C-alpha positions in Angstrom: 0.0 0.0 0.0 1.3 3.5 -0.9 1.5 6.3 1.7 2.4 9.9 1.7 6.2 10.6 2.2 7.0 7.0 1.2 10.3 6.6 -0.7 9.9 5.0 -4.1 12.1 4.2 -7.1 11.1 5.4 -10.6 12.6 3.6 -13.6 13.0 5.5 -16.9 12.0 3.2 -19.7 13.8 5.5 -22.3 17.3 5.7 -20.6 17.2 2.6 -18.3 18.2 4.7 -15.3 16.5 4.7 -11.8 15.7 7.7 -9.7 14.6 8.0 -6.1 11.5 9.9 -5.3 8.9 10.7 -2.6 5.2 10.3 -2.8 3.6 13.8 -2.3 0.0 13.2 -3.4 -2.4 10.3 -3.7 -5.8 10.7 -5.4 -7.7 7.6 -6.5 -5.5 5.7 -9.0 -3.1 8.6 -9.5 0.1 9.2 -7.5 2.4 12.3 -7.7 6.1 11.6 -7.0 8.7 14.3 -6.4 12.2 13.4 -7.5 14.7 13.6 -4.7 17.5 15.1 -6.7 18.4 18.2 -8.6 17.4 20.7 -6.0 14.2 21.6 -7.9 10.7 20.4 -7.3 10.2 18.0 -10.3 6.9 16.2 -9.8 5.8 13.3 -12.0 2.2 12.3 -12.2 1.8 8.5 -12.2 -1.3 6.7 -13.3 -2.1 3.1 -12.2 -2.0 0.9 -15.3 -2.7 -2.3 -13.4 -2.3 -3.3 -9.8 1.3 -2.7 -8.7 2.3 -0.8 -11.9 2.2 3.0 -12.3 3.3 4.9 -15.5 4.0 8.6 -15.9 5.6 10.9 -18.5 7.6 14.1 -18.0 9.9 16.0 -20.4 9.4 13.5 -23.2 10.5 10.6 -21.0 8.4 7.7 -19.7 8.8 6.5 -16.1 7.4 3.4 -14.3 7.0 2.6 -10.7 6.3 -0.9 -9.3 4.8 -1.4 -5.8 
């Protein structure tokens, strides 16, 4: 189960890199994750595609999160 302030890992399907993030909002099947790096507030909106798999897009890149 997801919770606010939970640490998660996002995987970029385009580059193959992982990034750490923190859940900042949960609304229904949507989760907003703020990346923990870069000093800026980069938030990626993630939509549940199926139980345990969330997908989001930002800056032309696609990210996945598995729970």
